[in-house]
C-alpha positions in Angstrom: 77.8 -81.6 10.1 75.7 -79.8 7.5 72.2 -78.7 8.3 69.7 -78.6 5.4 67.1 -75.9 5.4 63.8 -77.1 4.2 62.8 -75.3 1.0 59.7 -73.9 2.6 61.8 -72.1 5.1 64.5 -70.8 2.8 64.8 -67.0 2.7 63.0 -65.3 -0.3 66.3 -64.3 -1.9 67.5 -67.9 -1.9 64.4 -69.4 -3.6 64.9 -70.5 -7.2 63.5 -67.9 -9.7 62.4 -65.4 -7.1 64.7 -62.6 -8.4 63.5 -63.3 -12.0 59.8 -63.3 -11.1 59.8 -60.0 -9.2 60.4 -57.6 -12.1 58.0 -59.4 -14.4 55.3 -59.4 -11.8 55.8 -55.6 -11.3 55.7 -55.1 -15.1 52.4 -57.0 -15.4 50.9 -54.9 -12.7 52.2 -51.7 -14.1 51.0 -52.2 -17.7 47.3 -51.9 -17.0 47.9 -48.9 -14.8 49.9 -47.1 -17.5 47.4 -48.0 -20.2 44.5 -46.8 -18.1 46.4 -43.5 -17.4 47.1 -43.1 -21.1 43.5 -43.7 -22.1 42.3 -41.3 -19.4 44.6 -38.6 -20.7 43.5 -39.3 -24.3 39.8 -38.7 -23.4 40.5 -35.7 -21.2 42.9 -33.8 -23.6 41.7 -35.2 -26.9 41.8 -32.3 -29.5 38.1 -32.7 -30.5 37.5 -29.2 -31.8 40.7 -29.0 -34.0 40.2 -32.5 -35.4 36.5 -31.9 -36.1 37.4 -28.7 -38.0 40.1 -30.5 -40.0 37.8 -33.4 -41.0 35.1 -30.9 -42.2 37.7 -29.0 -44.2 39.0 -32.2 -45.9 35.5 -33.4 -46.7 34.4 -30.1 -48.1 37.5 -29.9 -50.3 36.5 -33.3 -51.7 32.9 -32.1 -52.4 34.3 -29.4 -54.7 31.6 -26.9 -54.1 28.8 -29.4 -54.6 27.9 -29.5 -50.9 29.0 -29.0 -47.3 29.5 -31.3 -44.4 29.0 -30.2 -40.8 29.9 -32.5 -37.8 28.9 -32.2 -34.2 30.1 -34.1 -31.1 33.3 -35.7 -32.2 35.0 -37.9 -29.5 37.4 -40.9 -29.1 35.9 -44.3 -28.6 37.2 -47.6 -27.3 39.1 -49.3 -28.7 41.1 -46.8 -30.8 38.2 -45.4 -32.8 36.5 -42.0 -33.4 32.8 -41.3 -33.1 30.6 -38.4 -34.2 27.2 -37.8 -32.5 25.7 -36.2 -35.6 26.6 -34.9 -39.0 24.7 -33.2 -41.9 25.6 -33.2 -45.6 24.0 -30.3 -47.5 24.0 -30.9 -51.2 23.5 -28.2 -53.8 22.6 -30.4 -56.8 20.1 -31.7 -56.1 19.2 -29.5 -53.2 19.1 -32.1 -50.4 20.0 -32.3 -46.7 21.2 -35.7 -45.4 21.4 -36.1 -41.6 23.4 -38.9 -40.0 23.8 -40.0 -36.4 26.1 -42.2 -34.4 29.0 -42.1 -37.0 32.0 -44.3 -36.1 35.3 -44.9 -37.8 38.3 -47.0 -36.9 41.5 -47.7 -38.8 42.3 -51.0 -40.6 45.4 -51.7 -38.6 47.1 -54.0 -41.1 46.6 -51.4 -43.9 48.6 -48.8 -41.9 51.8 -50.6 -42.7 51.2 -50.4 -46.5 50.9 -47.7 -49.0 47.1 -47.5 -49.1 45.7 -47.2 -45.5 42.0 -47.4 -44.9 39.3 -47.2 -42.3 36.1 -49.0 -41.4 33.0 -46.8 -40.9 29.3 -47.0 -40.0 26.5 -44.6 -39.5 22.7 -44.4 -39.0 21.0 -42.2 -41.6 17.6 -41.8 -43.3 16.1 -44.3 -41.0 18.6 -47.0 -42.0 22.2 -47.9 -41.8 25.4 -47.5 -43.8 28.7 -49.3 -43.3 31.8 -50.0 -45.3 35.5 -49.6 -45.8 37.2 -46.6 -47.5 40.9 -46.4 -48.5 43.2 -43.4 -49.2 43.2 -44.0 -53.0 39.3 -43.6 -53.1 38.5 -47.4 -53.2 35.1 -47.9 -51.5 33.2 -50.9 -50.3 29.8 -49.6 -49.2 26.7 -51.4 -47.9 23.3 -49.7 -47.3 20.2 -51.0 -45.7 16.7 -49.7 -45.1 17.2 -46.0 -46.2 14.0 -44.0 -46.7 14.5 -41.8 -49.8 12.6 -38.8 -51.1 14.4 -37.3 -54.1 13.5 -34.6 -56.6 13.2 -36.0 -60.1 13.5 -32.8 -62.1 14.8 -29.3 -61.4 12.1 -26.7 -60.8 9.4 -29.4 -60.8 7.1 -31.0 -58.2 8.0 -34.5 -59.5 9.8 -36.6 -56.9 10.6 -40.2 -56.2 9.9 -41.8 -52.8 10.8 -45.3 -51.6 12.9 -47.4 -49.3 16.4 -48.6 -50.3 16.2 -52.0 -48.6 19.6 -53.2 -49.9 22.4 -51.4 -51.6 26.0 -52.3 -52.4 28.8 -50.5 -54.2 32.4 -51.6 -54.7 34.9 -49.6 -56.6 36.7 -46.2 -56.5 34.7 -43.0 -56.0 34.8 -40.8 -57.9 35.3 -43.2 -60.8 38.7 -43.0 -62.6 40.1 -44.3 -65.8 41.0 -48.0 -65.7 39.0 -48.8 -62.6 36.2 -51.3 -62.2 33.0 -50.9 -60.1 29.8 -52.8 -59.2 26.4 -51.6 -58.1 23.4 -53.5 -56.8 20.2 -51.8 -55.6 16.8 -53.0 -54.4 14.1 -50.5 -53.7 10.7 -51.2 -52.4 7.5 -49.1 -52.1 8.7 -46.8 -54.8 6.3 -43.9 -55.8 6.4 -41.1 -58.3 4.7 -38.1 -56.7 3.7 -34.7 -57.9 1.4 -35.9 -60.7 -1.7 -33.8 -59.9 -0.7 -31.0 -62.4 -0.7 -33.6 -65.1 -4.4 -34.4 -64.6 -4.1 -37.5 -62.5 -6.8 -38.3 -60.0 -4.3 -39.1 -57.4 -0.9 -37.4 -56.8 1.2 -40.6 -56.9 2.0 -43.4 -59.3 3.0 -46.6 -57.5 6.1 -48.2 -59.1 6.5 -51.0 -56.5 9.8 -52.8 -56.4 12.8 -51.7 -58.5 16.0 -53.8 -58.9 19.2 -52.6 -60.6 22.4 -54.4 -61.3 25.3 -52.8 -63.1 29.0 -52.5 -63.6 31.5 -49.8 -64.7 34.8 -49.4 -66.3 36.3 -46.0 -65.5 33.5 -43.3 -65.8 31.4 -45.5 -68.1 28.7 -47.4 -66.3 26.5 -50.1 -67.9 23.1 -51.0 -66.5 23.0 -54.8 -66.9 19.5 -55.3 -65.4 16.8 -52.9 -64.4 13.4 -54.4 -63.5 10.2 -52.9 -62.2 7.9 -55.3 -60.3 4.4 -55.3 -58.6 3.6 -51.6 -59.4 1.3 -49.8 -61.8 4.1 -50.0 -64.4 6.0 -53.2 -64.8 8.9 -54.0 -67.2 12.6 -54.0 -67.7 15.3 -51.6 -68.8 18.9 -51.3 -69.8 21.4 -48.6 -70.8 24.5 -46.7 -69.8 25.7 -43.7 -67.7 28.7 -41.6 -68.3 29.7 -40.1 -64.9 30.8 -36.5 -64.6 32.7 -34.9 -61.7 29.5 -33.0 -61.0 27.2 -36.0 -60.5 23.9 -34.4 -61.7 25.6 -33.5 -65.0 26.3 -37.2 -65.7 24.9 -38.2 -69.1 22.5 -41.2 -69.5 21.1 -43.3 -72.3 18.4 -45.6 -71.1 15.7 -47.8 -72.8 12.7 -48.9 -70.8 10.2 -51.5 -71.9 7.1 -51.1 -69.8 3.5 -52.2 -69.5 0.7 -50.6 -67.6 -1.5 -52.5 -65.2 -5.2 -52.3 -64.5 -4.5 -50.4 -61.2 -2.9 -47.5 -63.1 -4.8 -44.2 -63.2 -6.7 -44.0 -66.5 -5.8 -40.4 -67.2 -2.1 -41.1 -66.7 -2.4 -44.1 -69.1 -3.9 -41.9 -71.8 -1.2 -39.3 -71.3 1.5 -41.9 -71.6 -0.1 -43.3 -74.8 0.0 -39.8 -76.3 3.7 -39.2 -75.3 4.8 -42.8 -76.3 2.5 -44.6 -78.7 2.0 -48.2 -77.5 3.1 -51.2 -79.5 0.5 -53.7 -80.7 1.0 -55.8 -77.6 0.3 -52.7 -75.4 3.9 -52.2 -74.3 5.6 -48.8 -74.1 9.2 -48.2 -75.2 10.7 -45.2 -73.4 14.1 -43.8 -74.3 15.7 -41.4 -71.9 18.7 -39.3 -72.6 20.2 -36.0 -71.3 21.6 -35.6 -67.8 20.5 -36.9 -64.4 19.5 -33.4 -63.5 17.6 -32.8 -66.9 16.5 -36.0 -68.5 14.9 -36.0 -71.9 12.2 -38.4 -73.2 12.9 -39.3 -76.8 
């Protein structure tokens, strides 16, 4: 006579699938432990100093003597990213220091299997934010928001431009190269031209209001398709072209601006402009700018 053992009382080794479930269960328990140990080791022994120095060297090589980048507080971040507590870019032309905080970068994982790997980055700078994607071949997709700007207008001059870059977008290779295409869109608000007191103005600033620029490039040649000045003491439109140089301030420009003064404009500045640029019968002013970005000329 055969006796049947109820399934709920069979020995563990006799249960269907018990031997197959055991190793898998152990593996599932082990994987989180191994991953946690690997991440702990990464954070403890991560070569922050060596990598920080290498990144600075690579960036300063790309700047070609036009500036210097200093990083501070590089560390790994989850998941699989790098972070920098602060960084400073010191430019020589124009003389300008740009400080950034909370810089983060992570690889584009799918791009690592191709010939043009890239990374995604973000940073807080000049009171606003920058984020985008950069690839090994120099292709850049950059977005800017709410950057407070204060830039010198001319070398060895008190003239400067202030304002907020509320929106900015650039797509294309940087630096530009032959056969490449690029697009640029900028919207600036609260733009002011400062340092006008030596020219006899009652106030030190000329309010330019909102500026909008749209343009596109082919290689190093860049065409300004639309340039518009709104709600300031000078309103109007402009167009023209830029020819980029390896040293950006040496880039050559050819711009034509069609402007009109408003009643809010300082009377002495209006008279000075009318002497430099005789107004048309309708009161408009046609300004032609040439030269370089560092040394523009009014024709």
